Wavefront OBJ file of the C-alpha trace (Angstrom):
o trace
v -77.849 -35.755 -83.717
v -77.106 -32.272 -82.333
v -77.804 -29.292 -84.555
v -74.459 -27.434 -84.440
v -76.155 -24.173 -85.405
v -77.959 -24.203 -82.032
v -74.995 -25.110 -79.795
v -73.551 -22.310 -77.645
v -71.095 -24.529 -75.737
v -69.397 -27.889 -76.084
v -68.215 -29.771 -72.989
v -65.970 -32.806 -72.664
v -66.798 -34.838 -69.572
v -64.642 -37.536 -67.952
v -65.862 -40.930 -66.719
v -66.963 -39.499 -63.352
v -69.090 -36.788 -64.969
v -66.619 -33.941 -64.324
v -66.351 -31.288 -67.072
v -62.700 -31.342 -68.213
v -62.872 -29.076 -71.279
v -65.368 -26.486 -72.414
v -65.643 -24.512 -75.639
v -68.012 -21.635 -74.996
v -69.279 -18.456 -76.646
v -69.084 -15.593 -74.127
v -70.414 -12.247 -75.373
v -67.989 -11.230 -78.172
v -65.442 -14.003 -77.479
v -64.978 -17.722 -77.945
v -63.274 -19.330 -74.932
v -61.670 -22.754 -74.535
v -61.197 -23.753 -70.862
v -59.238 -26.845 -69.782
v -59.833 -28.215 -66.272
v -58.108 -30.665 -63.957
v -59.830 -33.695 -62.365
v -61.158 -31.424 -59.562
v -62.827 -29.073 -62.041
v -60.339 -26.213 -61.594
v -59.502 -24.297 -64.777
v -55.778 -24.429 -65.593
v -55.723 -23.114 -69.180
v -57.898 -20.586 -70.989
v -57.636 -19.617 -74.630
v -59.859 -16.771 -75.835
v -60.477 -15.232 -79.256
v -62.395 -12.082 -80.167
v -62.395 -9.646 -83.073
v -59.833 -7.554 -81.153
v -57.276 -10.354 -80.773
v -56.604 -13.386 -78.605
v -55.275 -14.389 -75.209
v -53.729 -17.417 -73.529
v -53.767 -17.917 -69.747
v -52.001 -20.976 -68.306
v -52.533 -21.158 -64.520
v -50.385 -22.829 -61.867
v -51.399 -25.646 -59.489
v -53.158 -23.136 -57.206
v -54.952 -21.678 -60.270
v -53.067 -18.403 -59.945
v -52.048 -16.761 -63.180
v -48.639 -17.972 -64.346
v -48.455 -16.496 -67.846
v -50.867 -14.109 -69.550
v -50.341 -13.603 -73.268
v -52.426 -11.034 -75.144
v -52.207 -10.558 -78.884
v -53.903 -7.426 -80.169
v -53.031 -3.776 -80.743
v -51.242 -3.595 -77.350
v -49.766 -7.129 -77.284
v -48.003 -8.249 -74.111
v -46.789 -11.232 -72.127
v -47.048 -11.137 -68.331
v -45.189 -13.784 -66.328
v -45.808 -14.298 -62.607
v -43.938 -16.525 -60.197
v -44.375 -16.230 -56.461
v -44.738 -12.526 -55.724
v -42.768 -11.451 -58.803
v -44.293 -10.152 -62.029
v -42.604 -9.254 -65.299
v -44.356 -7.820 -68.327
v -42.882 -7.931 -71.827
v -44.037 -5.704 -74.666
v -42.704 -5.456 -78.224
l 1 2 3 4 5 6 7 8 9 10 11 12 13 14 15 16 17 18 19 20 21 22 23 24 25 26 27 28 29 30 31 32 33 34 35 36 37 38 39 40 41 42 43 44 45 46 47 48 49 50 51 52 53 54 55 56 57 58 59 60 61 62 63 64 65 66 67 68 69 70 71 72 73 74 75 76 77 78 79 80 81 82 83 84 85 86 87 88
């Protein structure tokens, strides 16, 4: 049995031993990373005392959408060479 009080990360591994999901404590944040079969991160979800963020990435792992929720909340959408940022 694993003592949860001592764990700093949790990883889900597929049948070939590749990490596919990781829940990790990074400095002042908790980060959930989801990876494809090649190990490339395609989604990150982060939470800190200042707010949270969601980053879904495209097939080339370039940022597609970047959502930040905190005092200066915003959504940034990128496609090709075009970027649009939305703010309340």
